[in-house]
N, CA and C of each residue as an Amber inpcrd file, in Angstrom:
protein
   150
 114.4850000  88.7290000 149.1880000 113.0530000  88.8990000 148.9490000
 112.6490000  90.3480000 149.1450000 113.2020000  91.0020000 150.1630000
 112.8610000  92.4030000 150.4100000 113.3350000  93.3030000 149.2940000
 114.5130000  93.0110000 148.7530000 115.0420000  93.8030000 147.6540000
 114.1460000  93.6570000 146.4210000 113.6220000  92.4720000 146.2130000
 112.7210000  92.2320000 145.0960000 111.4400000  93.0530000 145.2480000
 110.9160000  93.1510000 146.4700000 109.7180000  93.9550000 146.7030000
 109.9770000  95.4310000 146.4170000 111.1600000  95.9000000 146.7910000
 111.5070000  97.2950000 146.5380000 111.6030000  97.5690000 145.0410000
 112.2540000  96.6740000 144.3140000 112.3690000  96.8290000 142.8580000
 110.9860000  96.7880000 142.2110000 110.1390000  95.8800000 142.6620000
 108.7880000  95.7790000 142.1340000 108.0010000  97.0580000 142.4040000
 108.1490000  97.6140000 143.5940000 107.4480000  98.8530000 143.9390000
 107.9050000 100.0000000 143.0450000 109.1970000 100.0950000 142.7930000
 109.7120000 101.1640000 141.9320000 109.1880000 101.0010000 140.5090000
 109.1760000  99.7840000 140.0000000 108.6670000  99.5300000 138.6550000
 107.1870000  99.8920000 138.5710000 106.4310000  99.5420000 139.6020000
 105.0000000  99.8530000 139.5880000 104.7490000 101.3560000 139.6550000
 105.5560000 102.0740000 140.4300000 105.4030000 103.5290000 140.5060000
 105.7190000 104.1630000 139.1550000 106.7710000 103.6890000 138.5060000
 107.1120000 104.2200000 137.1760000 106.0030000 103.8980000 136.1860000
 105.4940000 102.6780000 136.2430000 104.3810000 102.2980000 135.3650000
 103.1480000 103.1440000 135.6150000 102.8810000 103.4310000 136.8810000
 101.7370000 104.2810000 137.2030000 101.9280000 105.6840000 136.6390000
 103.1160000 106.2340000 136.8100000 103.3800000 107.5910000 136.3310000
 103.2380000 107.6690000 134.8160000 103.7990000 106.7040000 134.1160000
 103.6850000 106.6960000 132.6520000 102.2260000 106.5560000 132.2320000
 101.5370000 105.6320000 132.8440000 100.1300000 105.4100000 132.4910000
  99.2420000 106.5910000 132.8420000  99.4990000 107.1990000 133.9760000
  98.6510000 108.3050000 134.4240000  98.8130000 109.5270000 133.5290000
 100.0630000 109.8290000 133.1740000 100.3090000 111.0350000 132.4000000
 100.2260000 110.8190000 130.8960000 100.5430000 109.6360000 130.4050000
 100.5960000 109.4250000 128.9640000  99.3450000 108.7380000 128.4220000
  98.8660000 107.7270000 129.0800000  97.7980000 106.9140000 128.5130000
  96.4600000 107.0460000 129.2240000  96.4860000 107.4040000 130.5110000
  95.2680000 107.5430000 131.3140000  94.3990000 106.2940000 131.2020000
  94.9220000 105.1840000 131.6850000  94.2540000 103.8940000 131.5690000
  93.1420000 103.6730000 132.6020000  92.9510000 104.6150000 133.4670000
  91.8480000 104.4930000 134.4210000  92.2270000 103.7420000 135.6760000
  91.3590000 102.8570000 136.1050000  91.5060000 102.2180000 137.4090000
  92.6920000 101.2660000 137.4880000  93.1200000 100.6920000 136.3790000
  94.2440000  99.7520000 136.4100000  95.5050000 100.4480000 136.9050000
  95.7190000 101.6740000 136.4780000  96.8970000 102.4290000 136.8840000
  96.8370000 102.7260000 138.3810000  95.6710000 103.0430000 138.8850000
  95.5460000 103.3450000 140.3020000  95.7440000 102.0860000 141.1520000
  95.3660000 100.9500000 140.6250000  95.6280000  99.6960000 141.3260000
  97.1320000  99.4620000 141.4170000  97.8690000  99.7930000 140.3520000
  99.3230000  99.6460000 140.3700000  99.9550000 100.5060000 141.4530000
  99.5150000 101.7430000 141.5910000 100.1090000 102.6170000 142.6050000
  99.7690000 102.1360000 144.0070000  98.5910000 101.5990000 144.2010000
  98.2220000 101.0690000 145.5110000  99.1090000  99.8790000 145.8590000
  99.3590000  98.9950000 144.9010000 100.2270000  97.8450000 145.1360000
 101.6440000  98.3050000 145.4530000 102.1260000  99.3160000 144.7410000
 103.4740000  99.8320000 144.9960000 103.5730000 100.4270000 146.3920000
 102.5840000 101.1890000 146.7990000 102.6010000 101.7990000 148.1290000
 102.5500000 100.7240000 149.2100000 101.7490000  99.7000000 149.0070000
 101.6800000  98.6110000 149.9820000 103.0270000  97.9150000 150.0940000
 103.6940000  97.7070000 148.9620000 105.0150000  97.0650000 148.9870000
 106.0210000  97.9040000 149.7680000 105.9950000  99.2120000 149.5530000
 106.9140000 100.1000000 150.2740000 106.5990000 100.0980000 151.7700000
 105.3250000 100.1390000 152.1160000 104.9430000 100.1210000 153.5270000
 105.3460000  98.8140000 154.2050000 105.1700000  97.6950000 153.5160000
 105.5820000  96.4160000 154.0880000 107.0810000  96.3960000 154.3440000
 107.8310000  96.9590000 153.4260000 109.2900000  97.0120000 153.6000000
 109.6520000  97.9140000 154.7740000 108.9660000  99.0360000 154.9180000
 109.2430000  99.9490000 156.0220000 108.8690000  99.3150000 157.3670000
 107.7840000  98.5980000 157.4010000 107.3480000  97.9550000 158.6350000
 108.3330000  96.8550000 159.0590000 108.9060000  96.1650000 158.0730000
 109.8690000  95.1130000 158.3860000 111.1600000  95.6970000 158.9490000
 111.4170000  96.9770000 158.6750000 112.5730000  97.6450000 159.2500000
 113.8850000  97.3580000 158.5770000 113.8620000  96.8800000 157.3720000
 115.0990000  96.5970000 156.6610000 115.5820000  97.8340000 155.9240000
 116.8870000  97.8820000 155.6930000 117.4550000  99.0010000 154.9470000
 117.1290000  98.8490000 153.4650000 116.9620000  99.9820000 152.8040000
 116.6560000  99.9600000 151.3670000 117.9250000  99.6680000 150.5920000
């Protein structure tokens, strides 16, 4: 489950970067980056290895 969260966070960060620089979709892209950061923080708090 933790590995899935990490993969999801990476996908969301890539999606945010593409959207921010290429399409500028507005608030939806920023919501994606917030979700990705929360996923990474949850993984760090759990203390598991990446």
